[in-house]
C-alpha positions in Angstrom: -20.3 37.9 3.0 -18.5 35.5 0.7 -17.8 32.0 2.0 -15.3 29.3 1.0 -14.9 25.7 1.9 -11.4 24.4 1.2 -10.7 20.6 1.2 -7.8 18.2 1.4 -9.4 15.0 0.0 -8.5 11.5 0.9 -10.0 8.1 1.0 -9.4 7.7 4.8 -9.6 11.4 6.0 -10.9 14.7 4.7 -9.4 17.9 6.0 -11.6 20.9 5.7 -11.4 24.6 6.4 -14.3 27.2 6.3 -13.6 30.8 5.4 -15.9 33.8 5.8 -15.0 37.1 4.0 -11.5 35.8 3.4 -10.9 34.9 7.1 -10.4 31.4 8.4 -13.4 30.7 10.7 -13.5 26.9 11.3 -11.5 23.8 10.5 -11.7 20.1 11.1 -11.2 16.6 10.0 -13.8 14.1 8.7 -12.8 10.5 9.6 -15.1 7.9 7.9 -15.1 4.4 9.2 -11.9 2.7 7.9 -13.6 -0.7 7.8 -16.0 0.4 5.1 -15.4 0.1 1.4 -14.6 3.3 -0.5 -18.2 4.0 -1.7 -19.6 3.8 1.8 -16.7 6.0 3.2 -17.5 8.6 0.5 -21.1 8.5 1.6 -20.0 9.1 5.2 -17.9 12.1 4.1 -20.9 13.6 2.2 -23.2 13.1 5.2 -20.8 14.7 7.6 -20.2 17.7 5.3 -24.0 18.0 5.0 -24.4 17.9 8.7 -21.6 20.4 9.3 -22.9 22.9 6.8 -26.7 22.5 6.9 -28.2 26.0 6.3 -24.8 27.5 5.5 -24.4 29.2 2.1 -21.1 28.1 0.6 -20.1 30.3 -2.4 -17.0 28.5 -3.5 -15.3 25.1 -2.8 -11.5 24.8 -3.4 -9.9 21.4 -3.4 -6.5 19.8 -3.8 -6.5 18.2 -7.3 -6.3 14.4 -7.1 -3.1 13.1 -8.5 -3.2 10.7 -11.5 -0.7 8.5 -9.6 0.2 8.5 -6.0 3.1 7.1 -4.0 2.4 3.8 -2.1 4.1 4.5 1.2 7.3 6.4 1.7 9.6 6.2 -1.3 7.7 3.3 -2.9 6.4 2.9 -6.4 3.6 5.0 -7.8 0.2 3.5 -8.6 -3.1 4.8 -10.0 -5.4 6.6 -7.5 -8.9 5.8 -8.7 -10.5 5.8 -5.2 -9.1 9.3 -4.6 -10.3 10.5 -8.0 -13.8 9.1 -7.0 -13.7 11.1 -3.8 -12.7 14.4 -5.6 -15.5 13.8 -8.2 -18.0 13.2 -5.5 -16.9 16.4 -3.7 -17.3 18.3 -7.0 -20.8 16.9 -7.3 -21.5 17.9 -3.7 -20.4 21.5 -4.4 -22.5 21.7 -7.6 -25.6 20.6 -5.7 -24.9 23.4 -3.2 -24.6 25.9 -6.2 -21.0 26.6 -5.2 -18.2 27.4 -7.7 -15.4 24.8 -7.9 -11.7 25.2 -8.0 -9.0 22.6 -7.9 -5.3 23.2 -7.4 -2.3 20.9 -7.8 0.2 20.5 -5.0 2.8 22.7 -6.7 0.3 25.6 -6.9 -0.6 25.2 -3.2 3.0 25.0 -2.1 3.9 28.1 -4.2 1.1 30.0 -2.6 2.2 29.1 0.9 6.0 28.7 0.7 6.8 30.5 -2.5 8.2 27.4 -4.1 6.3 24.6 -6.0 8.7 22.0 -4.6 8.5 23.2 -1.0 8.3 20.6 1.7 5.1 19.8 3.7 6.9 21.2 6.7 7.4 24.5 5.0 3.7 24.7 4.2 2.8 23.8 7.8 5.1 26.6 9.1 3.3 29.1 6.9 -0.1 27.9 8.1 1.1 28.1 11.7 2.7 31.6 11.2 -0.2 33.1 9.3 -3.3 31.4 10.9 -1.9 30.1 14.2 -3.1 26.6 13.4 -1.1 23.5 14.2 -3.3 20.4 13.5 -3.5 17.2 11.7 -1.7 17.2 8.3 -5.0 16.9 6.4 -6.4 20.0 8.2 -3.2 22.0 7.6 -3.4 21.0 3.9 -7.0 22.1 3.7 -6.1 25.5 5.2 -3.2 25.7 2.6 -5.7 25.0 -0.2 -7.9 27.8 1.0 -4.9 30.2 1.4 -3.9 29.3 -2.2 -7.5 30.0 -3.5 -7.7 33.3 -1.7 -4.3 34.4 -3.0 -5.2 33.4 -6.6 -8.6 35.2 -6.4 -6.9 38.3 -5.0 -8.8 38.2 -1.7 -5.8 37.5 0.5 -2.5 39.3 0.1 
């Protein structure tokens, strides 16, 4: 049975969803210690993923693509996101070490798959995740499920 791990990466939280045979099986949130610097938090993320999926064969990992720039609170200015890029690169390396294929999707692709519009709101995506999968959870977890939904649709597994 094919398995997928879908991820919503962040420097403070990592939402994840695990899929078996195209069906959502488990989901959760990794919350590394906020007092640590980015490299140590990334190490905690890797360690928790290793603990969660020890002995589990993951065939594919799908991740939200790190933006080149991100908004600094509300409607503030955009700034580079090197720490987030580091997290995504580390997750890609983690997937490669597990011999899993890697796919990354930008937010517009994920929103299109879930809400049929690349400029859909986060609320519209959350409504789809709730309607299709019955999950109402932390935004990071909902986003990870949306990433998985996008991947499965693009691969022709979920229709």
